[in-house]
C-alpha positions as CSV (number, residue, x, y, z in Angstrom):
1,M,0.0,0.0,0.0
2,N,1.6,3.3,-1.1
3,R,1.6,6.6,0.8
4,R,-1.0,8.1,-1.5
5,N,-3.5,5.4,-0.8
6,M,-2.8,5.7,2.9
7,L,-3.5,9.4,2.9
8,S,-6.7,8.9,0.9
9,I,-7.9,6.2,3.3
10,A,-7.1,8.4,6.3
11,T,-8.9,11.3,4.8
12,G,-11.9,9.2,3.9
13,L,-12.1,7.7,7.4
14,A,-11.8,11.1,9.0
15,G,-14.7,12.2,6.9
16,L,-16.7,9.3,8.3
17,G,-15.8,10.2,11.9
18,L,-13.4,7.1,12.3
19,T,-9.9,7.1,13.8
20,L,-6.9,4.8,13.4
21,I,-5.2,6.2,16.5
22,P,-4.4,3.3,18.9
23,G,-5.6,3.6,22.5
24,H,-8.9,5.3,21.7
25,A,-11.5,2.6,22.1
26,D,-14.7,4.6,21.6
27,S,-17.7,4.3,19.2
28,T,-15.8,5.9,16.3
29,Q,-12.7,3.6,16.5
30,L,-11.9,1.7,13.4
31,S,-12.8,-2.0,13.5
32,P,-14.0,-4.7,11.1
33,E,-17.5,-4.6,12.5
34,R,-17.6,-0.8,12.1
35,L,-16.4,-1.1,8.5
36,D,-19.0,-3.7,7.7
37,L,-21.7,-1.5,9.1
38,L,-20.6,1.4,7.0
39,D,-20.2,-0.8,4.0
40,Q,-23.8,-2.0,4.4
41,R,-24.8,1.7,4.2
42,G,-23.0,2.1,0.9
43,Y,-20.2,4.4,2.0
44,F,-17.3,2.5,0.4
45,T,-16.3,1.7,-3.1
46,P,-14.9,-1.8,-3.6
47,D,-11.3,-0.5,-4.0
48,F,-11.6,1.7,-1.0
49,K,-13.1,-1.1,1.1
50,A,-10.3,-3.5,0.1
51,A,-7.6,-0.9,1.0
52,V,-9.2,-0.2,4.4
53,H,-9.4,-4.0,5.2
54,D,-5.7,-4.3,4.3
55,L,-4.9,-1.5,6.6
56,V,-6.9,-3.0,9.5
57,N,-5.3,-6.4,9.0
58,A,-1.8,-4.9,8.9
59,R,-2.5,-3.0,12.1
60,R,-3.8,-6.1,13.8
61,A,-0.8,-8.2,12.7
62,L,1.5,-5.5,14.1
63,E,-0.3,-5.4,17.4
64,Q,-0.2,-9.3,17.6
65,A,3.5,-9.3,16.8
66,K,4.2,-6.7,19.5
67,A,2.1,-8.8,22.0
68,E,3.9,-12.0,21.1
69,Q,7.3,-10.2,21.4
70,A,6.4,-8.9,24.9
71,K,5.2,-12.4,26.0
72,F,8.4,-13.9,24.7
73,A,10.5,-11.4,26.7
74,R,8.5,-12.3,29.8
75,D,8.8,-16.0,29.2
76,L,12.5,-16.0,28.2
77,P,14.0,-16.5,31.7
78,D,11.7,-19.5,32.3
79,L,12.5,-20.9,28.9
80,Q,16.3,-20.6,29.7
81,T,15.8,-22.3,33.0
82,Q,13.8,-25.1,31.4
83,A,16.5,-25.5,28.8
84,A,19.2,-25.8,31.5
85,E,17.2,-28.3,33.5
86,A,16.6,-30.4,30.3
87,E,20.3,-30.4,29.5
88,A,21.2,-31.5,33.0
89,K,18.7,-34.3,32.8
90,A,20.1,-35.3,29.4
91,V,23.6,-35.5,30.9
92,A,22.4,-37.6,33.8
93,L,20.6,-40.0,31.5
94,R,23.7,-40.3,29.3
95,R,25.8,-41.2,32.3
96,E,23.2,-43.7,33.5
97,L,23.0,-45.2,30.0
98,A,26.8,-45.5,29.9
99,K,26.6,-47.7,33.0
100,Y,24.3,-50.1,31.2
101,E,26.4,-50.0,28.1
102,H,29.6,-50.8,30.0
103,P,28.7,-52.5,33.3
104,E,32.0,-54.2,33.5
105,E,33.7,-50.9,34.0
106,T,31.3,-49.7,36.6
107,D,31.5,-53.0,38.5
108,F,35.3,-53.1,38.3
109,T,35.4,-49.6,39.9
110,A,33.1,-50.9,42.6
111,L,35.4,-53.8,43.2
112,Q,38.5,-51.5,43.4
113,N,36.7,-49.3,45.9
114,Q,35.8,-52.4,48.0
115,M,39.4,-53.6,47.9
116,N,40.7,-50.2,49.0
117,D,38.2,-50.0,51.9
118,A,40.1,-50.8,55.1
119,G,36.8,-51.4,56.9
120,A,35.4,-53.9,54.3
121,K,34.7,-57.4,55.5
122,P,37.0,-60.1,53.8
123,E,34.0,-62.3,53.0
124,E,32.3,-59.4,51.2
125,Q,35.4,-58.6,49.2
126,I,35.8,-62.3,48.2
127,A,32.2,-62.5,47.1
128,L,32.5,-59.3,45.0
129,A,35.7,-60.4,43.3
130,Q,34.3,-63.9,42.6
131,A,31.2,-62.5,41.1
132,Y,33.2,-60.2,38.8
133,V,35.4,-63.1,37.6
134,W,32.3,-65.2,36.8
135,A,30.3,-62.4,35.2
136,Y,32.8,-60.8,32.9
137,P,35.2,-63.5,31.5
138,A,36.0,-61.3,28.5
139,S,36.6,-58.1,30.5
140,P,40.0,-56.4,30.1
141,H,40.2,-56.3,33.9
142,Q,39.7,-60.1,34.2
143,S,43.4,-60.7,35.2
144,E,43.3,-58.0,37.9
145,A,40.0,-59.4,39.3
146,Q,41.5,-62.9,39.4
147,Q,44.6,-61.5,41.2
148,Y,42.3,-59.8,43.8
149,L,40.5,-63.0,44.3
150,Q,43.7,-65.1,44.8
151,Q,45.1,-62.6,47.2
152,L,41.8,-62.6,49.2
153,E,41.6,-66.4,49.3
154,K,45.2,-66.7,50.4
155,K,44.7,-64.1,53.1
156,S,41.5,-65.9,54.3
157,A,43.3,-69.3,54.3
158,D,46.1,-67.8,56.4
159,Q,43.7,-66.3,58.9
160,R,41.9,-69.6,59.2
161,Q,45.2,-71.4,59.8
162,V,46.2,-68.9,62.5
163,Q,42.9,-69.3,64.2
164,K,43.2,-73.1,64.0
165,D,46.7,-73.0,65.5
166,A,45.5,-70.7,68.3
167,D,42.6,-73.0,69.0
168,T,44.9,-76.0,69.1
169,A,47.3,-74.2,71.4
170,R,44.5,-73.3,73.8
171,A,43.1,-76.8,73.8
172,A,46.6,-78.2,74.6
173,T,47.1,-75.7,77.4
174,R,43.6,-76.5,78.7
175,A,44.4,-80.3,78.6
176,Q,47.6,-79.7,80.5
177,L,45.8,-77.7,83.2
178,V,43.2,-80.4,83.6
179,Q,45.9,-83.0,84.1
180,R,47.7,-80.8,86.6
181,A,44.4,-80.0,88.4
182,Q,43.6,-83.7,88.7
183,A,47.1,-84.3,90.0
184,K,46.6,-81.4,92.5
185,D,49.7,-79.7,91.0
186,L,48.4,-76.1,90.7
187,S,49.4,-73.0,92.6
188,L,46.7,-71.0,94.3
189,N,46.7,-68.4,91.6
190,E,46.5,-71.1,88.9
191,W,43.5,-72.6,90.7
192,R,41.8,-69.2,90.7
193,D,42.3,-68.7,87.0
194,F,41.4,-72.3,86.2
195,L,38.2,-72.5,88.2
196,R,37.0,-68.9,87.7
197,D,33.2,-68.8,86.8
198,M,33.1,-72.7,86.6
199,S,29.7,-74.2,87.4
200,Q,29.2,-76.5,90.4
201,D,28.3,-79.4,88.2
202,D,31.6,-79.0,86.1
203,L,33.6,-78.7,89.3
204,V,32.2,-81.9,90.6
205,K,33.0,-83.7,87.3
206,L,36.5,-82.4,87.5
207,L,37.4,-82.7,91.3
208,G,34.6,-84.8,92.7
209,R,32.3,-83.9,95.6
210,P,33.7,-81.5,98.2
211,T,34.9,-82.7,101.7
212,S,32.4,-80.3,103.3
213,Q,29.8,-77.8,102.2
214,T,28.4,-74.8,104.0
215,G,26.0,-72.6,102.0
216,D,28.0,-71.2,99.0
217,Y,31.3,-72.4,100.5
218,W,32.8,-75.7,99.5
219,T,35.9,-77.1,101.1
220,Y,38.3,-79.6,99.6
221,S,40.6,-80.8,102.3
222,G,43.9,-82.5,101.7
223,N,46.9,-81.7,99.6
224,W,45.6,-79.2,97.0
225,V,47.7,-76.0,97.2
226,V,51.1,-75.1,98.7
227,D,50.9,-72.8,101.7
228,P,53.6,-70.1,101.0
229,S,54.4,-69.7,104.7
230,T,54.9,-73.4,105.6
231,H,55.5,-74.7,102.1
232,N,53.2,-77.6,103.0
233,K,50.2,-78.5,100.9
234,V,46.8,-77.7,102.3
235,G,43.2,-77.8,101.3
236,M,41.3,-75.1,99.5
237,E,37.9,-73.3,100.0
238,I,35.8,-72.4,97.0
239,N,33.1,-69.7,97.2
240,F,30.2,-69.6,94.8
241,N,27.9,-66.9,93.6
242,A,24.7,-68.0,91.7
243,G,26.1,-71.5,91.3
244,R,29.5,-70.4,89.8
245,V,33.0,-70.1,91.2
246,L,33.6,-66.6,92.6
247,S,36.8,-67.1,94.5
248,V,39.4,-69.7,95.6
249,S,41.4,-69.5,98.8
250,E,43.3,-71.8,101.2
251,E,41.2,-73.9,103.6
252,P,40.8,-72.0,106.8
253,H,43.0,-73.4,109.6
254,S,41.2,-74.8,112.5
255,P,41.9,-72.9,115.8
């Protein structure tokens, strides 16, 4: 639409009492409805009517474009935030997908962390190493996992042997004490350590019935312990608490 047509349209509209000035929403403001009403009354020629409609449509398109631009400016920060969040989710998903694409790498890292954990239980380390060896026979870390497993199994075997040796030594020491006790060849302190917390039933099985019994005090008369002052063997007195040996002492001397 050229400047001449614009001027003629403006002049014609002004003659009809209409305005194109934005912001003046009164009964004389230009609108499609107003144009149709005037057209029905025969005010417009076909060319004039077409030019006016073009002007109205252009004005509406401009206003819509301005409104959309303002809305976009308001929504831009939210759109940027949404885009950043979407990108973060995409990165997280790619990392998660990588775990499924290469689980042998992720599981080997977990195995290494378990091996370097000073507080990890040996049985848990062995189970994890064994599972990796079985699950990933073609993994490039297979030899390292097998080495971990061999080291752990050797360490476990060594610990079991140490425990077995300790148990054997304790059993031998206990057997020797039993033999010496039955032979009445223990010092008073050895009797105290040997009989501490022993039940009355076990004591009877080991030493037989006491010579005398008064409440929680049992007396074994005879040659049981060496009196440090006389170097002679004397009897011993055993005191119980709730049916278990509480203390052991020399048999009280008769006045």
